[in-house]
SERO-485052 format. One record per residue (C-alpha): residue in three letters; x, y, z. Coordinates in steps of 0.001 Angstrom, whole numbers, plus 500000, padded with zeros to 6 digits. Layout:
N
ALAXYZ;...
REM end
This chain:
398
UNK490387474691516885;UNK488813477309519158;UNK489459480926518238;UNK490909481437521709;UNK493668478877521170;UNK497147480146520248;UNK498243480090516637;UNK501971480455517324;UNK503028477195515732;UNK500729477527512754;UNK501348480932511167;UNK503917480577508406;UNK507303482209508902;UNK508321483888505635;UNK511613483011503991;UNK512793486357502651;UNK515625484683500776;UNK512985483369498334;UNK511570486771497416;UNK513132486724493940;UNK511357483460493112;UNK508027484898494238;UNK508608488044492172;UNK509178485946489059;UNK506067483864489740;UNK503905486970490145;UNK505340488573487010;UNK504258485596484883;UNK500575486473485367;UNK500771490250485730;UNK499989490967482078;UNK496967488661482127;UNK495677490264485313;UNK496064493707483793;UNK494098492744480669;UNK491254490944482446;UNK491153493325485435;UNK489959490393487532;UNK490876489959491189;UNK494290488194491070;UNK493446485335493422;UNK496272483120492145;UNK498858485767493004;UNK497325486420496403;UNK497459482700497168;UNK501169482694496317;UNK501772485589498715;UNK499754483786501389;UNK501654480517500942;UNK504918482444501300;UNK503713483569504740;UNK503776487247503794;UNK500153488241504387;UNK500633487501508105;UNK504324488401508269;UNK503609491541510310;UNK501457489769512924;UNK502953490473516344;UNK504829487709518202;UNK502298488044521039;UNK499678486859518558;UNK501867484053517232;UNK503300485919514249;UNK506793486673512941;UNK506532490396513782;UNK508172491672510603;UNK509256495304510979;UNK508833498202508597;UNK512281497917507001;UNK511762494273506063;UNK508205494999504935;UNK509531497724502633;UNK511939495181501184;UNK509117492670500654;UNK506776495139498968;UNK509552496418496716;UNK510254492883495510;UNK506595491983494988;UNK505950495313493262;UNK508403494277490568;UNK506252491229489899;UNK502612492345490109;UNK501800495652491823;UNK498054494926491930;UNK498658491785493980;UNK501149493728496063;UNK498829496646496839;UNK496043494310497989;UNK498561492387500101;UNK500032495570501565;UNK496755496693503151;UNK496427493355504949;UNK500038493560506122;UNK499512497137507341;UNK496405496062509270;UNK498379493435511163;UNK501221495921511714;UNK498786498422513231;UNK497448495772515587;UNK501021494836516514;UNK501875498459517291;UNK498840499696519167;UNK496176497007519376;UNK492582498119519113;UNK490908495040517665;UNK488503493137519912;UNK490391490063521080;UNK487919487495519743;UNK487503489239516380;UNK491260489361515814;UNK491712485755516885;UNK489080484733514317;UNK490961486655511637;UNK494175484803512447;UNK492431481439512360;UNK490941482276508954;UNK494430483285507797;UNK495659479723508245;UNK493601478308505394;UNK494003480999502754;UNK494288484726502102;UNK492191486474504783;UNK492319489919503218;UNK491593493089505174;UNK491396496727504142;UNK490293499987505736;UNK487457501564503750;UNK487620505301504308;UNK487127507234501072;UNK483611508411500131;UNK482109510115497069;UNK481336513417498797;UNK484083513474501406;UNK486934512292499219;UNK489969511367501277;UNK489462511895505037;UNK493080513062505274;UNK491826516564504447;UNK489236516584507233;UNK485521516033507597;UNK483161513431509026;UNK482175510305507086;UNK478684510113505631;UNK478581506397506456;UNK476452506029509589;UNK476399503305512261;UNK472992503011513927;UNK472629501172517232;UNK470206498237517042;UNK470200496269520280;UNK473496494403520612;UNK474744495382517167;UNK475439498273514832;UNK473828498627511429;UNK476020500466508896;UNK474713502339505877;UNK476797504249503341;UNK479039503997500290;UNK482811503631500137;UNK484843504157496971;UNK488343503045495918;UNK488057499996498166;UNK491128498027497085;UNK490583494276496892;UNK486864494715497609;UNK485560491474496042;UNK488056489388498008;UNK488032491065501419;UNK487217488870504395;UNK487009491929506663;UNK486244495537505841;UNK487325498129508402;UNK484643500668507567;UNK485260504206508772;UNK481910505547509981;UNK480245507831512510;UNK477598506820514988;UNK474134508388514902;UNK474480509468518535;UNK473827513086519542;UNK477591513425520058;UNK478922511297517178;UNK481805508927517629;UNK484015507970514710;UNK486010504825514141;UNK486390501617512162;UNK483676498968512262;UNK484695495377511487;UNK482309494377508706;UNK482117490742507611;UNK480646490764504072;UNK479145487282504432;UNK476854488556507197;UNK474829490563504689;UNK474146494200503919;UNK477239494512501703;UNK477260494885497931;UNK480431495319495876;UNK479739497344492747;UNK482353496640490012;UNK483093500288489288;UNK486891500020488987;UNK487942500763485397;UNK491241502503485894;UNK494314503396483900;UNK496669501531486216;UNK496609498765488843;UNK493612497400487000;UNK493562494098488891;UNK493522495796492294;UNK489700495786492086;UNK489345499047494000;UNK485583498944493601;UNK482714500693495377;UNK481237499069498474;UNK477612499842499293;UNK476461499119502841;UNK472772498839503658;UNK472170498044507331;UNK475314495881507370;UNK475377494242510832;UNK478380494546513139;UNK478482493166516701;UNK478460496001519203;UNK482042495454520341;UNK483584494872516902;UNK485032498355516480;UNK488564499722516296;UNK489446503183517604;UNK485857504323518175;UNK486154507748519821;UNK484468511170519886;UNK484704512920516535;UNK487895514941516208;UNK489586513417519255;UNK491917510980517511;UNK494925512105515504;UNK496903510059513013;UNK499587507814514489;UNK502849508934512817;UNK504405505464513046;UNK501453503805511327;UNK501440506603508749;UNK505094505780508085;UNK504154502175507329;UNK501615503291504750;UNK503796505966503164;UNK507049504037502924;UNK505411500706502191;UNK503369502028499280;UNK506286504028497922;UNK508389500870497838;UNK505767499192495616;UNK506134501897492976;UNK509902501831493213;UNK509537498126492470;UNK507448498944489391;UNK510152501350488222;UNK512874498745488748;UNK510875496277486655;UNK510690498925483923;UNK514458499471484023;UNK515092495722483865;UNK512946495466480756;UNK514683498521479279;UNK518081496887479729;UNK516932493771477918;UNK515383495849475146;UNK518581497833474554;UNK520593494605474307;UNK518114493056471873;UNK517855496019469511;UNK520556495807466828;UNK519964498470464131;UNK521390497516460738;UNK523364500736460415;UNK524959500239463828;UNK525794496561463573;UNK525665496220467339;UNK523097496584470091;UNK521859499925471387;UNK523360498931474731;UNK526821499651473306;UNK526070503319472576;UNK527368505847475148;UNK524118507854474890;UNK521986504922476061;UNK524530503917478694;UNK524397507442480068;UNK520598507569480050;UNK520052504245481764;UNK522779505164484241;UNK520922508384485087;UNK517689506465485597;UNK519261503738487713;UNK521245506190489829;UNK518202508202490875;UNK516256505038491663;UNK519146503698493704;UNK519274506838495826;UNK515493506872496266;UNK515485503235497396;UNK518275503970499847;UNK516391506924501278;UNK513196504911501773;UNK515063501993503328;UNK517103504199505652;UNK514042506076506861;UNK512260502764507442;UNK515229501539509491;UNK515044504747511518;UNK511334504305512199;UNK511959500737513376;UNK514672501957515745;UNK512454504707517192;UNK514390507646515735;UNK512088510715515915;UNK513998512381513087;UNK513068509484510836;UNK509375510227511319;UNK509985513769510094;UNK511691512321507012;UNK508816510026506021;UNK506924512572503915;UNK509983513781501988;UNK511042510144501437;UNK507643509388499922;UNK507896512488497746;UNK511378511598496488;UNK510532507925496001;UNK507358508410493978;UNK508877511176491856;UNK511931509038491138;UNK509742506075490198;UNK507551508080487821;UNK510532509903486325;UNK512370506636485677;UNK509519505081483722;UNK508892508280481759;UNK512577508456480734;UNK512471504799479738;UNK509505505551477487;UNK511353508458475916;UNK514244506148475051;UNK512115503432473464;UNK509496505429471538;UNK506790503335469898;UNK508220500118471300;UNK507694501315474863;UNK504116502382474182;UNK503140499100472529;UNK501013496664474498;UNK503290493937473152;UNK505776495078475798;UNK505323495600479554;UNK506729499136479702;UNK503403500808478916;UNK501803498781481737;UNK504565499816484137;UNK503929503415483123;UNK500206503153483831;UNK500833501440487158;UNK503475503875488391;UNK501178506848487776;UNK498949505504490550;UNK501630506513493060;UNK500193510040492901;UNK496841509106494419;UNK497953507911497837;UNK497804510341500725;UNK499512512446501788;UNK499553514133498409;UNK502559516138497257;UNK501114519476498332;UNK500359518114501807;UNK503952516942502204;UNK505624520080500917;UNK503172522290502816;UNK503942520532506107;UNK507704520703505538;UNK507482524361504544;UNK505383525319507563;UNK507756523525509913;UNK510701525419508454;UNK509002528814508506;UNK507707528290512040;UNK511274528128513335;UNK512653531227515002;UNK514769532902512276;UNK516882534742514870;UNK518028531456516368;UNK519207530314512949;UNK521193533518512507;UNK522767533098515954;UNK523771529538515133;UNK525242530592511808;UNK527501533161513501;UNK528314531107516584;
REM end
């Protein structure tokens, strides 16, 4: 099949009614993936066969066009099964969602990606973080440089925390050109074309199978037109809708981790029957109260994330303003839930014989995704303080 031919009839349409089955299937191997810290190819193949890796491909490209609200639902379910698989999958889904929203990919390059997606997981991620720069969300130009060489670019630099690195079919490498007036954008790197080395540096507390390794580029070739968003440095701002996909989508993964922790906690409380009590811990009012507190906060956090996602899908500008606070509430609720579960279970919860300690390690990773807590609260605080205080007084007395 030519890359120019339509793929409408070939991209799988996901059956969201089967999400629970997929969650269970992913959960069966999650412990093994955590211990080996190997790229979870079996789990990624399951997600691919379910049609979820391409679920956010736009209808104009032959895809189902899944919106943010449904994507949040998907990632929450998969996060309960294996969050490493889910995080790798999420970046591919977000890439297709960005193309659906605003385009930017060269037509032929994107068509090739869709064709490759028919046969197996064609994973994509944006590689932006660097050793010296850190996260670009706080400003600065990338050290990775694209040098013009005839009809191609040659990229040289190092990217860190490159989730799914050993399995990526495309790397959207954020780099600057070596022109006198640098341009900055993403360059579509195909690892098989050479100049790319994945260094297995990932040895993390949580999400161990996400393989967020270093990627070293040494004159990695990219066809001249295979760029996305290449523009003069400092001219392009973040798209708030695409930021909402990242923020709410990732938050839903960690809420899924927390829900998996609560499910295990419920089973543990039913199974523990102290001799002096003669019945399970689940019958004690103290434990009923505690698990009720945990579940209640998670339920509210899930509702907030889902409602904001619905608002983004419907084009509500107020929903975009709520994205940061929803991320803040969701990640804090997820971490707090797992920490309270650990406090209830003591040594049992910390034992590697049980999954709770793994859920705890995984949920802590929610802190690392931008925007960080101080960026969210700072933005909300500035917006509030920038309002005219006299107008608020007038409204209060109107």
